[in-house]
Backbone as JSON Lines, residues from 0, in Angstrom:
{"i":0,"aa":"M","n":[25.18,3.21,4.23],"ca":[24.77,4.53,3.81],"c":[23.45,4.89,4.48]}
{"i":1,"aa":"K","n":[23.25,6.2,4.58],"ca":[22.0,6.7,5.16],"c":[21.52,7.86,4.29]}
{"i":2,"aa":"I","n":[20.25,7.81,3.91],"ca":[19.67,8.9,3.13],"c":[18.38,9.38,3.78]}
{"i":3,"aa":"M","n":[18.05,10.62,3.5],"ca":[16.77,11.18,3.93],"c":[16.06,11.67,2.67]}
{"i":4,"aa":"L","n":[14.84,11.21,2.48],"ca":[14.05,11.58,1.31],"c":[12.79,12.3,1.74]}
{"i":5,"aa":"N","n":[12.43,13.34,1.01],"ca":[11.14,14.0,1.21],"c":[10.12,13.29,0.33]}
{"i":6,"aa":"I","n":[9.03,12.88,0.95],"ca":[8.01,12.12,0.23],"c":[6.68,12.86,0.31]}
{"i":7,"aa":"E","n":[6.1,13.11,-0.86],"ca":[4.79,13.76,-0.93],"c":[3.71,12.71,-1.15]}
{"i":8,"aa":"G","n":[2.56,12.93,-0.55],"ca":[1.43,12.04,-0.76],"c":[1.13,11.13,0.42]}
{"i":9,"aa":"M","n":[1.97,11.18,1.45],"ca":[1.68,10.38,2.66],"c":[0.7,11.16,3.52]}
{"i":10,"aa":"H","n":[-0.35,10.48,3.96],"ca":[-1.38,11.17,4.75],"c":[-1.61,10.55,6.12]}
{"i":11,"aa":"C","n":[-1.17,9.31,6.31],"ca":[-1.52,8.64,7.55],"c":[-0.54,7.51,7.87]}
{"i":12,"aa":"K","n":[-0.81,6.83,8.96],"ca":[0.01,5.71,9.41],"c":[0.04,4.59,8.37]}
{"i":13,"aa":"S","n":[-1.05,4.38,7.67],"ca":[-1.11,3.33,6.65],"c":[-0.09,3.6,5.53]}
{"i":14,"aa":"C","n":[0.08,4.86,5.18],"ca":[1.08,5.22,4.16],"c":[2.48,4.86,4.65]}
{"i":15,"aa":"E","n":[2.76,5.18,5.91],"ca":[4.05,4.84,6.5],"c":[4.3,3.34,6.45]}
{"i":16,"aa":"V","n":[3.3,2.58,6.86],"ca":[3.43,1.12,6.9],"c":[3.62,0.55,5.5]}
{"i":17,"aa":"L","n":[2.89,1.06,4.54],"ca":[3.0,0.59,3.16],"c":[4.43,0.76,2.64]}
{"i":18,"aa":"I","n":[4.99,1.95,2.81],"ca":[6.35,2.22,2.35],"c":[7.36,1.38,3.12]}
{"i":19,"aa":"K","n":[7.23,1.35,4.44],"ca":[8.18,0.59,5.26],"c":[8.16,-0.89,4.91]}
{"i":20,"aa":"D","n":[6.99,-1.46,4.74],"ca":[6.88,-2.89,4.39],"c":[7.55,-3.18,3.05]}
{"i":21,"aa":"E","n":[7.33,-2.32,2.07],"ca":[7.95,-2.52,0.75],"c":[9.47,-2.44,0.85]}
{"i":22,"aa":"L","n":[9.97,-1.46,1.58],"ca":[11.42,-1.3,1.71],"c":[12.04,-2.44,2.51]}
{"i":23,"aa":"D","n":[11.37,-2.86,3.57],"ca":[11.91,-3.93,4.42],"c":[12.06,-5.25,3.67]}
{"i":24,"aa":"E","n":[11.33,-5.43,2.58],"ca":[11.43,-6.66,1.79],"c":[12.67,-6.68,0.88]}
{"i":25,"aa":"L","n":[13.28,-5.52,0.69],"ca":[14.41,-5.42,-0.22],"c":[15.73,-5.83,0.45]}
{"i":26,"aa":"E","n":[16.52,-6.59,-0.28],"ca":[17.84,-6.96,0.22],"c":[18.7,-5.7,0.27]}
{"i":27,"aa":"G","n":[19.35,-5.5,1.39],"ca":[20.23,-4.35,1.56],"c":[19.66,-3.25,2.43]}
{"i":28,"aa":"I","n":[18.35,-3.27,2.68],"ca":[17.75,-2.27,3.56],"c":[17.99,-2.69,5.01]}
{"i":29,"aa":"K","n":[18.66,-1.82,5.75],"ca":[18.96,-2.11,7.15],"c":[17.87,-1.57,8.07]}
{"i":30,"aa":"K","n":[17.42,-0.34,7.78],"ca":[16.41,0.3,8.64],"c":[15.69,1.37,7.83]}
{"i":31,"aa":"A","n":[14.38,1.43,7.98],"ca":[13.59,2.46,7.31],"c":[12.65,3.1,8.32]}
{"i":32,"aa":"D","n":[12.84,4.38,8.57],"ca":[11.95,5.15,9.44],"c":[11.16,6.1,8.55]}
{"i":33,"aa":"I","n":[9.85,5.97,8.58],"ca":[8.97,6.75,7.72],"c":[8.06,7.61,8.6]}
{"i":34,"aa":"S","n":[7.97,8.91,8.28],"ca":[7.1,9.82,9.03],"c":[6.16,10.54,8.08]}
{"i":35,"aa":"A","n":[4.89,10.19,8.15],"ca":[3.88,10.87,7.32],"c":[3.71,12.31,7.79]}
{"i":36,"aa":"D","n":[3.79,12.53,9.1],"ca":[3.63,13.88,9.65],"c":[4.68,14.84,9.09]}
{"i":37,"aa":"K","n":[5.91,14.37,8.99],"ca":[7.01,15.22,8.51],"c":[7.23,15.1,7.01]}
{"i":38,"aa":"G","n":[6.67,14.04,6.4],"ca":[6.86,13.8,4.98],"c":[8.28,13.36,4.66]}
{"i":39,"aa":"I","n":[8.88,12.63,5.59],"ca":[10.29,12.25,5.45],"c":[10.47,10.75,5.66]}
{"i":40,"aa":"A","n":[11.38,10.19,4.87],"ca":[11.83,8.81,5.06],"c":[13.33,8.86,5.32]}
{"i":41,"aa":"T","n":[13.76,8.24,6.41],"ca":[15.18,8.11,6.7],"c":[15.51,6.63,6.56]}
{"i":42,"aa":"I","n":[16.43,6.33,5.65],"ca":[16.68,4.95,5.27],"c":[18.17,4.64,5.37]}
{"i":43,"aa":"E","n":[18.47,3.56,6.1],"ca":[19.85,3.06,6.17],"c":[19.91,1.83,5.29]}
{"i":44,"aa":"Y","n":[20.96,1.75,4.45],"ca":[21.06,0.63,3.52],"c":[22.51,0.3,3.2]}
{"i":45,"aa":"D","n":[22.69,-0.89,2.68],"ca":[24.01,-1.37,2.24],"c":[24.13,-1.05,0.76]}
{"i":46,"aa":"D","n":[24.98,-0.09,0.42],"ca":[25.06,0.35,-0.97],"c":[25.76,-0.64,-1.9]}
{"i":47,"aa":"S","n":[26.23,-1.74,-1.34],"ca":[26.77,-2.8,-2.21],"c":[25.66,-3.75,-2.66]}
{"i":48,"aa":"K","n":[24.48,-3.62,-2.05],"ca":[23.35,-4.49,-2.39],"c":[22.19,-3.75,-3.04]}
{"i":49,"aa":"I","n":[22.07,-2.47,-2.77],"ca":[20.97,-1.68,-3.33],"c":[21.43,-0.23,-3.44]}
{"i":50,"aa":"D","n":[20.91,0.48,-4.43],"ca":[21.3,1.89,-4.56],"c":[20.1,2.81,-4.32]}
{"i":51,"aa":"K","n":[20.44,4.09,-4.18],"ca":[19.43,5.1,-3.87],"c":[18.32,5.14,-4.92]}
{"i":52,"aa":"M","n":[18.68,5.01,-6.19],"ca":[17.68,5.08,-7.25],"c":[16.67,3.94,-7.17]}
{"i":53,"aa":"K","n":[17.1,2.76,-6.78],"ca":[16.19,1.61,-6.62],"c":[15.21,1.89,-5.47]}
{"i":54,"aa":"I","n":[15.71,2.45,-4.39],"ca":[14.87,2.79,-3.24],"c":[13.8,3.8,-3.67]}
{"i":55,"aa":"I","n":[14.21,4.83,-4.38],"ca":[13.27,5.84,-4.87],"c":[12.25,5.23,-5.81]}
{"i":56,"aa":"E","n":[12.7,4.35,-6.68],"ca":[11.82,3.67,-7.63],"c":[10.72,2.89,-6.9]}
{"i":57,"aa":"I","n":[11.08,2.19,-5.85],"ca":[10.11,1.4,-5.08],"c":[9.07,2.31,-4.43]}
{"i":58,"aa":"I","n":[9.52,3.42,-3.86],"ca":[8.58,4.35,-3.21],"c":[7.62,4.94,-4.26]}
{"i":59,"aa":"K","n":[8.16,5.33,-5.4],"ca":[7.32,5.89,-6.48],"c":[6.32,4.85,-6.99]}
{"i":60,"aa":"K","n":[6.75,3.6,-7.05],"ca":[5.87,2.52,-7.52],"c":[4.62,2.4,-6.65]}
{"i":61,"aa":"E","n":[4.76,2.78,-5.39],"ca":[3.63,2.72,-4.46],"c":[2.73,3.95,-4.56]}
{"i":62,"aa":"G","n":[3.07,4.87,-5.47],"ca":[2.18,6.01,-5.72],"c":[2.57,7.3,-5.03]}
{"i":63,"aa":"F","n":[3.77,7.36,-4.48],"ca":[4.21,8.57,-3.79],"c":[5.23,9.32,-4.63]}
{"i":64,"aa":"K","n":[5.35,10.61,-4.38],"ca":[6.31,11.44,-5.09],"c":[7.52,11.67,-4.19]}
{"i":65,"aa":"V","n":[8.7,11.44,-4.73],"ca":[9.92,11.59,-3.95],"c":[10.67,12.82,-4.42]}
{"i":66,"aa":"K","n":[10.98,13.69,-3.46],"ca":[11.79,14.88,-3.75],"c":[13.12,14.69,-3.02]}
{"i":67,"aa":"R","n":[14.2,14.78,-3.76],"ca":[15.52,14.56,-3.14],"c":[16.06,15.78,-2.49]}
């Protein structure tokens, strides 16, 4: 599966790295491209191992707001 999420609160490269590192640690995440400039995360994942809500939960846990 592939999803695109709008993320508010990202301001710089460090925000991108923080989100990407957290997602990359999760089982089922295949690829995470994060753009602070665009405020978008494009994430490819195996939906038999992780679901969209878990991905959103992880991003929110890091202090960002996710708009679907």
